[in-house]
C-alpha positions as CSV (number, residue, x, y, z in Angstrom):
1,X,-17.2,10.1,2.9
2,X,-17.6,10.8,-0.7
3,X,-15.3,13.8,-0.5
4,X,-12.9,11.5,1.3
5,X,-12.9,9.0,-1.5
6,X,-12.5,11.7,-4.1
7,X,-9.4,13.0,-2.5
8,X,-7.2,10.5,-4.3
9,X,-8.4,11.8,-7.7
10,X,-5.7,13.7,-9.5
11,X,-6.8,17.3,-10.1
12,X,-5.1,20.6,-10.6
13,X,-6.8,21.8,-7.4
14,X,-5.6,18.8,-5.5
15,X,-2.0,19.4,-6.6
16,X,-2.2,23.0,-5.5
17,X,-3.6,22.0,-2.1
18,X,-0.8,19.5,-1.7
19,X,1.7,22.3,-2.2
20,X,0.1,24.2,0.7
21,X,-0.5,21.4,3.1
22,X,2.2,18.7,2.5
23,X,5.4,20.5,1.5
24,X,5.6,23.5,3.9
25,X,8.2,21.8,6.1
26,X,10.5,20.4,3.5
27,X,9.9,23.5,1.3
28,X,11.4,25.8,3.9
29,X,14.5,23.7,4.5
30,X,16.6,25.8,2.0
31,X,16.3,28.6,4.6
32,X,18.8,27.0,7.0
33,X,20.3,23.7,5.6
34,X,23.4,24.9,3.8
35,X,24.0,27.5,6.5
36,X,24.0,24.8,9.1
37,X,26.3,22.5,7.1
38,X,29.0,25.1,6.3
39,X,28.9,26.3,9.9
40,X,30.1,22.8,10.7
41,X,32.7,22.8,8.0
42,X,34.2,26.1,8.9
43,X,34.0,25.3,12.6
44,X,36.0,22.2,11.9
45,X,38.8,24.4,10.4
46,X,38.2,23.2,6.8
47,X,38.2,25.5,3.8
48,X,35.2,26.0,1.4
49,X,36.3,24.5,-1.9
50,X,34.7,22.9,-4.9
51,X,35.2,19.4,-3.5
52,X,33.3,20.2,-0.3
53,X,30.6,22.2,-1.9
54,X,29.9,19.6,-4.7
55,X,30.0,16.8,-2.0
56,X,27.5,18.5,0.2
57,X,25.1,19.3,-2.7
58,X,25.4,15.7,-4.0
59,X,24.5,14.4,-0.5
60,X,21.5,16.7,-0.5
61,X,20.3,15.6,-4.0
62,X,20.7,11.9,-3.2
63,X,19.1,12.2,0.2
64,X,16.1,13.8,-1.3
65,X,16.0,11.0,-3.9
66,X,16.6,8.0,-1.6
67,X,14.8,9.2,1.5
68,X,11.9,11.4,0.3
69,X,11.3,10.2,-3.3
70,X,11.9,6.4,-3.0
71,X,11.0,5.7,0.6
72,X,8.1,8.1,1.1
73,X,6.6,9.1,-2.2
74,X,7.0,5.8,-4.0
75,X,6.9,3.2,-1.1
76,X,5.3,4.5,2.1
77,X,2.4,6.3,0.4
78,X,1.2,2.8,-0.6
79,X,0.5,2.1,3.0
80,X,-2.8,4.0,3.2
81,X,-5.4,3.1,5.7
82,X,-8.7,3.7,3.8
83,X,-7.0,6.8,2.3
84,X,-5.4,7.9,5.6
85,X,-1.7,8.2,6.4
86,X,0.5,8.9,9.4
87,X,2.3,6.7,11.9
88,X,-0.8,5.8,13.9
89,X,-2.8,5.0,10.8
90,X,0.1,2.7,9.8
91,X,0.2,1.2,13.3
92,X,-3.5,0.4,13.0
93,X,-2.8,-1.6,9.8
94,X,-0.1,-3.8,11.4
95,X,-0.7,-3.9,15.2
96,X,-2.2,-7.4,14.9
97,X,1.0,-8.7,13.4
98,X,3.0,-8.3,16.6
99,X,2.2,-6.8,20.0
100,X,5.6,-5.1,20.4
101,X,4.9,-2.9,17.3
102,X,3.2,-0.5,19.8
103,X,6.7,0.5,20.8
104,X,7.9,2.0,17.5
105,X,4.4,3.6,17.1
106,X,4.6,5.3,20.4
107,X,8.3,6.4,20.0
108,X,7.6,7.7,16.5
109,X,4.4,9.6,17.6
110,X,6.4,11.2,20.5
111,X,9.2,12.2,18.1
112,X,6.7,13.8,15.7
113,X,5.2,15.8,18.5
114,X,8.6,17.0,19.5
115,X,9.2,18.0,15.8
116,X,5.9,20.0,16.1
117,X,7.6,22.1,18.7
118,X,10.9,22.6,16.9
119,X,9.8,23.2,13.3
120,X,7.8,26.4,14.0
121,X,10.7,27.8,16.0
122,X,13.5,27.2,13.5
123,X,11.5,28.1,10.3
124,X,10.0,31.4,11.6
125,X,13.4,32.4,13.2
126,X,15.3,31.7,10.0
127,X,12.8,33.8,8.0
128,X,12.9,36.8,10.3
129,X,16.7,36.6,10.5
130,X,16.7,37.5,6.8
131,X,15.9,41.1,7.8
132,X,19.3,41.4,9.6
133,X,21.0,41.5,6.2
134,X,19.7,45.1,5.8
135,X,18.2,46.1,9.1
136,X,18.9,46.0,12.8
137,X,15.7,44.4,14.1
138,X,14.8,42.6,17.4
139,X,14.5,39.1,16.0
140,X,13.4,37.3,19.1
141,X,10.4,39.5,20.0
142,X,9.2,39.4,16.4
143,X,9.4,35.6,16.2
144,X,7.6,35.1,19.5
145,X,4.9,37.6,18.4
146,X,4.3,35.7,15.2
147,X,4.3,32.3,16.9
148,X,1.8,33.6,19.6
149,X,-0.5,34.9,16.9
150,X,-0.3,31.6,15.0
151,X,-1.3,29.6,18.0
152,X,-4.1,32.0,19.0
153,X,-5.8,31.7,15.6
154,X,-5.9,27.8,15.9
155,X,-9.1,27.9,18.0
156,X,-11.0,29.6,15.1
157,X,-10.1,27.0,12.5
158,X,-7.8,27.4,9.6
159,X,-10.2,26.7,6.8
160,X,-10.2,30.2,5.3
161,X,-6.5,30.8,5.7
162,X,-5.9,27.3,4.4
163,X,-7.3,28.2,1.0
164,X,-4.4,30.7,0.6
165,X,-1.7,28.1,1.4
166,X,-1.6,26.5,-2.0
167,X,-1.1,29.7,-4.1
168,X,1.4,31.1,-1.6
169,X,3.5,27.9,-1.6
170,X,3.3,27.7,-5.4
171,X,4.8,31.2,-5.6
172,X,7.3,30.2,-2.9
173,X,8.6,27.2,-4.9
174,X,8.5,29.1,-8.2
175,X,10.7,31.8,-6.6
176,X,13.1,29.2,-5.2
177,X,13.6,27.7,-8.6
178,X,14.0,31.0,-10.4
179,X,16.5,32.3,-7.8
180,X,18.5,29.1,-7.9
181,X,18.6,29.0,-11.7
182,X,19.7,32.6,-11.9
183,X,22.9,31.6,-10.2
184,X,23.4,28.2,-11.8
185,X,23.7,29.9,-15.2
186,X,26.8,31.7,-13.8
187,X,28.6,28.4,-13.2
188,X,27.2,25.2,-14.9
189,X,30.0,23.2,-13.2
190,X,27.7,23.0,-10.2
191,X,25.6,20.4,-12.0
192,X,28.4,17.9,-11.3
193,X,26.7,17.5,-7.9
194,X,24.2,15.2,-9.6
195,X,27.0,12.6,-9.8
196,X,26.8,10.5,-6.6
197,X,30.6,10.1,-6.7
198,X,31.0,13.5,-5.0
199,X,28.7,12.5,-2.1
200,X,30.6,9.2,-1.7
201,X,34.0,10.9,-1.9
202,X,32.9,13.4,0.8
203,X,31.6,10.7,3.1
204,X,34.8,8.5,2.7
205,X,37.5,11.2,2.8
206,X,36.2,14.0,5.0
207,X,36.8,13.6,8.7
208,X,33.8,15.7,9.5
209,X,31.5,13.5,7.3
210,X,29.3,12.2,10.2
211,X,28.7,15.7,11.5
212,X,28.1,17.1,8.0
213,X,25.4,14.4,7.5
214,X,23.6,15.8,10.5
215,X,23.2,19.1,8.6
216,X,22.4,17.3,5.3
217,X,19.5,15.5,7.0
218,X,17.8,18.9,7.5
219,X,16.9,18.9,3.7
220,X,14.5,16.0,4.2
221,X,12.9,16.7,7.5
222,X,9.4,17.3,6.1
223,X,9.2,13.8,4.5
224,X,7.3,12.3,7.4
225,X,4.6,15.1,7.2
226,X,4.2,14.1,3.5
227,X,2.9,10.7,4.6
228,X,0.9,12.1,7.5
229,X,-1.1,14.4,5.1
230,X,-2.1,11.5,2.8
231,X,-5.7,11.7,3.9
232,X,-6.0,15.4,3.1
233,X,-4.5,15.4,-0.4
234,X,-4.4,11.9,-1.8
235,X,-1.5,9.8,-3.1
236,X,-1.6,10.9,-6.7
237,X,-1.7,14.6,-6.0
238,X,1.2,14.4,-3.6
239,X,3.3,12.4,-6.1
240,X,2.7,14.8,-9.0
241,X,3.3,17.9,-6.9
242,X,6.5,16.4,-5.5
243,X,8.1,16.5,-9.0
244,X,7.7,20.3,-9.1
245,X,8.8,20.7,-5.5
246,X,11.9,18.5,-5.8
247,X,13.0,20.3,-9.0
248,X,12.7,23.8,-7.4
249,X,14.4,22.7,-4.2
250,X,17.4,21.2,-6.0
251,X,17.7,24.3,-8.2
252,X,17.7,26.5,-5.1
253,X,20.4,24.4,-3.4
254,X,22.5,24.4,-6.5
255,X,22.2,28.2,-6.8
256,X,23.2,28.7,-3.2
257,X,26.2,26.4,-3.9
258,X,27.3,28.7,-6.7
259,X,27.1,31.7,-4.5
260,X,29.1,29.9,-1.7
261,X,31.9,29.0,-4.2
262,X,32.0,32.6,-5.5
263,X,32.3,34.0,-2.0
264,X,34.4,31.1,-0.5
265,X,36.9,33.5,1.1
266,X,34.4,35.9,2.6
267,X,31.5,33.7,3.5
268,X,30.8,33.5,7.3
269,X,27.8,31.3,8.0
270,X,25.1,32.9,10.2
271,X,22.0,35.1,10.2
272,X,23.8,38.1,8.6
273,X,25.2,36.0,5.7
274,X,22.7,33.3,4.9
275,X,23.3,32.0,1.3
276,X,19.5,31.7,0.9
277,X,19.0,35.4,1.2
278,X,22.3,36.3,-0.5
279,X,21.1,35.0,-3.8
280,X,18.1,37.3,-3.6
281,X,18.6,40.7,-5.4
282,X,18.9,43.6,-2.9
283,X,15.7,45.3,-4.0
284,X,13.7,42.2,-3.3
285,X,15.2,41.4,0.1
286,X,12.2,42.6,2.2
287,X,9.7,41.0,-0.1
288,X,11.6,37.7,0.1
289,X,11.6,37.9,3.9
290,X,7.8,38.5,3.9
291,X,7.4,35.5,1.5
292,X,9.7,33.3,3.6
293,X,7.8,34.3,6.7
294,X,4.5,33.3,5.1
295,X,6.1,30.0,4.0
296,X,7.4,29.4,7.5
297,X,4.0,30.0,9.0
298,X,2.4,27.6,6.5
299,X,5.1,25.0,7.4
300,X,4.4,25.6,11.1
301,X,0.6,25.3,10.6
302,X,1.0,22.0,8.9
303,X,3.0,20.6,11.8
304,X,0.5,22.0,14.4
305,X,-2.5,20.6,12.6
306,X,-0.6,17.3,12.2
307,X,0.0,17.3,16.0
308,X,-3.7,17.8,16.7
309,X,-4.6,14.9,14.4
310,X,-1.9,12.7,15.9
311,X,-3.1,13.3,19.5
312,X,-6.8,12.8,18.5
313,X,-5.8,9.4,17.0
314,X,-3.7,8.5,20.1
315,X,-6.7,9.3,22.4
316,X,-9.0,6.9,20.4
317,X,-6.3,4.2,20.3
318,X,-5.9,4.5,24.1
319,X,-2.4,5.9,23.8
320,X,-3.0,9.3,25.4
321,X,-5.3,10.6,28.2
322,X,-8.7,11.7,27.2
323,X,-8.6,15.5,26.5
324,X,-10.9,18.1,25.1
325,X,-11.0,18.1,21.3
326,X,-12.9,20.9,19.5
327,X,-14.2,21.0,15.9
328,X,-14.0,24.7,14.8
329,X,-15.4,24.1,11.4
330,X,-17.5,21.6,9.4
331,X,-14.5,20.8,7.2
332,X,-13.3,17.2,7.3
333,X,-10.1,16.8,9.4
334,X,-10.4,20.3,11.0
335,X,-9.9,19.9,14.8
336,X,-8.4,21.9,17.6
337,X,-6.9,20.5,20.8
338,X,-6.5,23.3,23.3
339,X,-4.1,21.6,25.7
340,X,-1.8,20.5,22.9
341,X,-2.0,23.9,21.3
342,X,-0.7,25.7,24.3
343,X,1.8,23.0,25.1
344,X,3.3,23.5,21.6
345,X,3.2,27.3,22.1
346,X,5.1,27.1,25.4
347,X,7.6,24.6,23.8
348,X,8.2,26.9,20.7
349,X,8.7,30.0,22.9
350,X,11.0,28.0,25.1
351,X,13.1,26.8,22.1
352,X,13.4,30.4,20.7
353,X,14.4,31.9,24.1
354,X,16.8,29.0,24.8
355,X,18.7,29.0,21.5
356,X,18.2,32.6,20.3
357,X,19.5,31.9,16.8
358,X,18.2,29.5,14.1
359,X,21.7,28.0,13.5
360,X,21.8,26.8,17.2
361,X,18.4,25.0,16.8
362,X,19.7,22.7,14.0
363,X,21.0,20.1,16.5
364,X,17.7,19.8,18.2
365,X,15.8,19.7,14.9
366,X,17.2,16.7,13.1
367,X,17.3,14.2,15.9
368,X,13.5,14.0,16.5
369,X,12.5,13.4,12.9
370,X,15.3,10.9,12.4
371,X,13.9,8.8,15.2
372,X,10.4,9.1,13.7
373,X,11.6,8.0,10.3
374,X,13.3,4.9,11.7
375,X,10.1,3.9,13.5
376,X,8.2,4.3,10.2
377,X,10.7,2.1,8.5
378,X,10.0,-0.7,11.0
379,X,6.2,-0.4,10.6
380,X,6.3,-0.1,6.8
381,X,8.4,-3.3,6.6
382,X,5.7,-5.2,8.5
383,X,3.1,-3.6,6.2
384,X,4.9,-4.7,3.1
385,X,5.2,-8.2,4.5
386,X,1.5,-8.3,5.3
387,X,0.8,-7.4,1.7
388,X,2.8,-10.5,0.6
389,X,5.7,-8.6,-0.9
390,X,8.7,-10.9,-1.5
391,X,10.7,-11.4,1.7
392,X,13.9,-10.5,0.0
393,X,12.5,-7.2,-1.3
394,X,11.2,-6.3,2.2
395,X,14.5,-7.3,3.8
396,X,16.4,-5.1,1.3
397,X,14.1,-2.2,2.0
398,X,14.5,-2.6,5.8
399,X,18.2,-3.0,5.8
400,X,18.8,-0.1,3.3
401,X,16.8,2.4,5.3
402,X,18.0,1.3,8.7
403,X,21.5,1.9,7.5
404,X,20.7,5.3,5.9
405,X,18.6,6.5,8.8
406,X,20.8,4.9,11.4
407,X,23.7,6.8,10.0
408,X,21.7,10.0,10.1
409,X,20.7,9.3,13.7
410,X,24.3,8.7,14.8
411,X,25.4,11.9,13.0
412,X,22.6,13.9,14.8
413,X,23.6,12.3,18.1
414,X,27.0,13.9,17.8
415,X,25.2,17.2,18.4
416,X,23.5,15.9,21.5
417,X,25.2,18.3,23.9
418,X,24.7,21.3,21.5
419,X,21.0,21.1,21.5
420,X,20.0,17.5,20.7
421,X,19.3,16.9,24.4
422,X,16.2,19.2,24.1
423,X,14.6,16.8,21.6
424,X,15.4,13.8,23.8
425,X,14.0,15.5,26.9
426,X,10.8,16.5,25.1
427,X,10.3,13.2,23.5
428,X,11.0,11.3,26.7
429,X,8.5,13.3,28.6
430,X,5.9,12.6,26.0
431,X,6.8,8.9,25.9
432,X,6.3,8.5,29.6
433,X,2.7,9.8,29.1
434,X,1.9,7.5,26.2
435,X,3.6,4.5,27.5
436,X,2.1,4.8,31.0
437,X,-1.4,5.3,29.7
438,X,-1.0,2.2,27.4
439,X,0.5,-0.1,30.1
440,X,-1.9,1.0,32.8
441,X,-4.8,0.0,30.5
442,X,-3.2,-3.5,30.1
443,X,-2.8,-3.7,33.9
444,X,-6.4,-2.8,34.5
445,X,-7.7,-5.3,31.9
446,X,-5.7,-8.0,33.6
447,X,-7.8,-7.6,36.8
448,X,-11.2,-7.2,35.1
449,X,-13.2,-10.3,36.0
450,X,-15.9,-11.4,33.6
451,X,-18.9,-13.6,34.3
452,X,-21.4,-15.4,32.1
453,X,-24.3,-13.0,31.6
454,X,-26.8,-15.9,31.1
455,X,-26.4,-16.8,34.7
456,X,-28.1,-13.5,35.6
457,X,-30.9,-13.4,33.1
458,X,-33.6,-14.6,35.6
459,X,-32.5,-12.3,38.4
460,X,-32.4,-9.3,36.2
461,X,-35.9,-10.1,34.8
462,X,-37.2,-10.5,38.4
463,X,-35.5,-7.3,39.6
464,X,-37.0,-5.3,36.8
465,X,-40.5,-6.3,37.9
466,X,-39.9,-6.2,41.7
467,X,-41.9,-3.2,42.9
468,X,-40.5,-3.5,46.4
469,X,-37.3,-2.1,45.1
470,X,-37.4,1.7,44.3
471,X,-37.1,2.3,40.5
472,X,-33.7,3.7,39.8
473,X,-34.4,4.6,36.2
474,X,-36.6,3.7,33.3
475,X,-33.7,3.0,31.0
476,X,-30.4,2.1,32.7
477,X,-27.2,2.2,30.6
478,X,-23.8,0.7,31.4
479,X,-20.7,1.0,29.3
480,X,-19.0,-2.4,29.1
481,X,-15.6,-3.5,27.9
482,X,-16.7,-7.1,27.3
483,X,-16.0,-8.0,23.7
484,X,-18.5,-10.9,23.7
485,X,-22.2,-10.7,24.3
486,X,-22.0,-13.8,26.5
487,X,-19.9,-12.0,29.1
488,X,-20.2,-9.0,31.4
489,X,-17.9,-7.5,34.0
490,X,-18.6,-8.8,37.5
491,X,-18.4,-5.2,38.7
492,X,-21.5,-4.3,36.6
493,X,-23.5,-7.2,38.1
494,X,-22.3,-6.1,41.5
495,X,-23.5,-2.5,40.8
496,X,-26.9,-3.6,39.6
497,X,-27.7,-6.3,42.1
498,X,-25.7,-5.8,45.3
499,X,-24.1,-2.3,45.8
500,X,-27.5,-0.7,45.5
501,X,-30.2,-2.8,43.8
502,X,-31.1,-0.9,40.7
503,X,-34.6,-1.6,39.2
504,X,-35.1,-0.4,35.7
505,X,-37.6,-1.2,32.9
506,X,-34.8,-1.9,30.5
507,X,-31.1,-2.5,31.1
508,X,-28.7,-1.4,28.3
509,X,-25.1,-2.5,27.7
510,X,-23.1,-0.3,25.4
511,X,-19.7,-1.4,24.0
512,X,-17.4,0.7,21.8
513,X,-14.8,-1.1,19.6
514,X,-12.2,1.0,18.0
515,X,-11.5,-0.3,14.5
516,X,-8.3,-0.3,12.5
517,X,-10.0,1.6,9.7
518,X,-10.3,5.4,10.2
519,X,-13.9,6.2,9.4
520,X,-15.9,3.1,10.3
521,X,-19.3,4.0,11.8
522,X,-21.3,0.8,12.4
523,X,-23.4,-0.6,15.1
524,X,-25.1,-3.9,16.1
525,X,-28.1,-4.5,18.4
526,X,-28.7,-7.7,20.2
527,X,-31.8,-8.4,22.5
528,X,-30.3,-10.6,25.2
529,X,-33.6,-10.6,27.2
530,X,-36.4,-9.3,24.9
531,X,-37.7,-6.0,26.3
532,X,-35.4,-6.2,29.4
533,X,-31.7,-6.4,28.5
534,X,-30.3,-5.0,25.2
535,X,-26.7,-4.7,24.1
536,X,-25.4,-2.2,21.5
537,X,-22.0,-2.7,19.9
538,X,-20.5,0.4,18.2
539,X,-17.7,-0.2,15.7
540,X,-16.0,3.2,15.3
541,X,-12.9,4.1,13.2
542,X,-9.9,5.5,15.1
543,X,-10.7,9.0,13.6
544,X,-14.3,9.0,14.7
545,X,-15.2,11.1,17.7
546,X,-16.7,8.8,20.4
547,X,-19.8,10.8,21.2
548,X,-21.5,7.9,22.9
549,X,-24.5,10.0,24.1
550,X,-25.4,11.1,20.5
551,X,-24.7,7.7,19.0
552,X,-26.8,5.9,21.6
553,X,-29.7,8.3,21.2
554,X,-29.5,7.8,17.4
555,X,-29.7,4.1,17.8
556,X,-32.6,4.3,20.3
557,X,-34.5,6.6,17.9
558,X,-34.1,4.1,15.0
559,X,-35.2,1.2,17.2
560,X,-38.3,3.1,18.4
561,X,-39.1,4.1,14.8
562,X,-38.8,0.5,13.7
563,X,-41.1,-0.6,16.5
564,X,-38.4,-2.8,18.0
565,X,-38.5,-1.2,21.5
566,X,-41.0,0.8,23.5
567,X,-39.4,3.5,25.7
568,X,-42.6,4.9,27.0
569,X,-42.5,5.5,30.8
570,X,-44.2,2.7,32.8
571,X,-45.4,5.1,35.5
572,X,-49.2,5.1,35.2
573,X,-49.6,8.9,35.2
574,X,-47.0,9.3,32.4
575,X,-47.7,6.2,30.5
576,X,-51.3,7.3,29.6
577,X,-49.8,10.4,28.0
578,X,-47.2,8.4,26.1
579,X,-44.3,10.3,27.8
580,X,-40.9,8.7,27.3
581,X,-39.1,7.3,30.3
582,X,-35.9,8.7,31.7
583,X,-32.4,7.5,30.8
584,X,-29.5,7.2,33.3
585,X,-25.9,6.2,32.6
586,X,-23.8,4.5,35.3
587,X,-20.0,4.7,34.9
588,X,-17.7,2.6,37.0
589,X,-14.5,4.5,37.9
590,X,-11.7,2.3,39.0
591,X,-9.3,3.4,41.8
592,X,-6.2,1.8,43.2
593,X,-6.7,0.2,46.5
594,X,-3.8,0.5,49.0
595,X,-4.2,-3.3,49.4
596,X,-3.5,-3.9,45.7
597,X,-0.7,-6.4,45.1
598,X,1.4,-5.0,42.2
599,X,5.1,-4.9,41.4
600,X,7.1,-1.7,42.0
601,X,7.1,-1.0,38.2
602,X,3.3,-1.6,37.9
603,X,2.5,0.4,41.0
604,X,4.6,3.3,39.7
605,X,2.8,3.1,36.3
606,X,-0.6,3.0,38.0
607,X,0.2,6.0,40.3
608,X,1.3,8.0,37.3
609,X,-1.8,6.9,35.4
610,X,-4.1,8.1,38.1
611,X,-2.3,11.5,38.2
612,X,-2.8,11.8,34.4
613,X,-6.4,10.7,34.8
614,X,-7.0,13.6,37.2
615,X,-5.6,16.0,34.7
616,X,-7.6,14.6,31.8
617,X,-11.3,14.7,30.9
618,X,-13.7,12.8,33.1
619,X,-15.3,9.7,31.7
620,X,-18.7,11.4,31.2
621,X,-17.2,14.3,29.3
622,X,-14.9,12.2,27.2
623,X,-18.0,10.1,26.1
624,X,-20.1,13.3,25.5
625,X,-22.5,12.5,28.3
626,X,-24.5,15.1,30.2
627,X,-23.4,14.9,33.9
628,X,-27.1,15.5,35.0
629,X,-28.0,12.0,34.1
630,X,-24.8,10.2,34.8
631,X,-23.9,8.4,38.1
632,X,-20.2,7.6,38.7
633,X,-19.5,4.7,41.0
634,X,-16.0,4.2,42.4
635,X,-14.9,0.6,42.5
636,X,-11.4,-0.8,43.5
637,X,-9.2,-2.0,40.7
638,X,-8.8,-5.3,42.6
639,X,-11.2,-6.7,45.2
640,X,-9.4,-8.1,48.2
641,X,-11.4,-11.1,49.5
642,X,-11.3,-12.7,52.9
643,X,-9.4,-15.6,51.3
644,X,-6.4,-13.2,50.9
645,X,-6.2,-12.6,54.7
646,X,-4.6,-14.9,57.2
647,X,-6.4,-14.3,60.5
648,X,-5.7,-16.3,63.7
649,X,-8.3,-16.6,66.5
650,X,-6.9,-16.5,70.0
651,X,-8.5,-18.8,72.7
652,X,-10.5,-17.0,75.4
């Protein structure tokens, strides 16, 4: 936790780490942005002239300023959740303000996952295509090989490799700036692009303005990752490093602009004439491709790691099925999600094989991140209002960025048939999973019946001492969803008393409450029946792994140490040797009865939910329980009582 608090301290090392972790995605955008834009311009039968070039560059400069600098670096980074960022951290801060805010959170999360598939594909492909300037190489096999290796190494953790990210990206950005400046000095008139007049003129007069904006948006696609990595780098380090990053990016775009103007009559956008590689001296081409490939891998790594973190948060917020999460190193934030890793790998390979060239991936790329940014705008507006910012200021922020991002969204939708449909398809599939899991939980909770636990104190005490009932376990543990100590699910009482009377020395009720803060790790113990019925309430942050087995054992050890409980076996032969009694967990697994009365929509959701549940981790594995001392009892989601049946007796 101390390391976590210190991450916000401004240090040279923190700034260097920020370069490696935060800016990989946005830092590789010069590889393909101008190529994509001028493919659109030439495809629309327009000439390359100073008006178009200055207009495009001005749009890029002001997009980086309005979208990345003002919205994310200055405003959104304020919305930290105990030092953590990202759309689900933001959702945790505002979800109590309105129930419907789960919709933008889920949509934004799915869009970011879709982006995690497209980013590695386009960045690595763009880098390797740089070799085609000088050599005839098989781009697709090389790209797929690099992507495969990248996903294979995820299971070993990226701590060691991660230490190289900062220095490599520092060299990358420095080279971007130097290359750009070397061409700017050849034509200082390119600096006119800083004047927003040229951007406005292009948008007002050019009939392809909407489509051009779709390409312009590619320059800011890494802005969302900037906020997601807040917890790894800290606000101050990100803000300071962005000054250097933005300067080098703009220098490189301006340098590419000079080259495009100088070669306006011969420039044919594509892999073999990418202005990014054209401004590189011939003797450094291969070295630049290697550096670009390393930068592309780093950008991809950031998106992959971000996807792992996103899914881990979604699981703990009950927005994604419970899946296996591995912690390959002791470093904070290092995790590996096998199922998501290979899903991303399949998606990346599919994108590369489907589109073949980086220029054809542009349409699919911009759409997903535009949607994510719009969702962030909605959530940030609620956050600013919760912090009592003036209504007028919040409204201005909301309207301004809905207009900007809405315009980018419409411009990207114009490319729907040219590749944007891939993003919509991937995002929609992910949305069905998140939404169904979330809604199914609401449906299940609607049918959970709670009873007053005090009504059963006497019978539980008597059952515990009733030697005519075979002892089920010394310590019997149930996981309960009841938020209040006065209540308990009727199904738990049914399991203890009726289904198979379960005698135990001590009954335990364990409740896990996921908190809006990321790293809360608290618990509370209440002795409902002294020595017979004990309730433990865990308060865990949404980034804390819910290892109930270890957490429960830790609490029991502390209670024994403090002399608050005695877990010595009550069997005579074991008691005299002071041997601890056995523990047994009972999990109640709900199933959907064929008699359940649900609407068609709810029935469909629940059917899908149970399919997902079969594919996900079992309850005992998801809570870190050893199956050797866990009993799973199946109970219907809804009990059908005789009162629900109309039966007519016929006379004899």
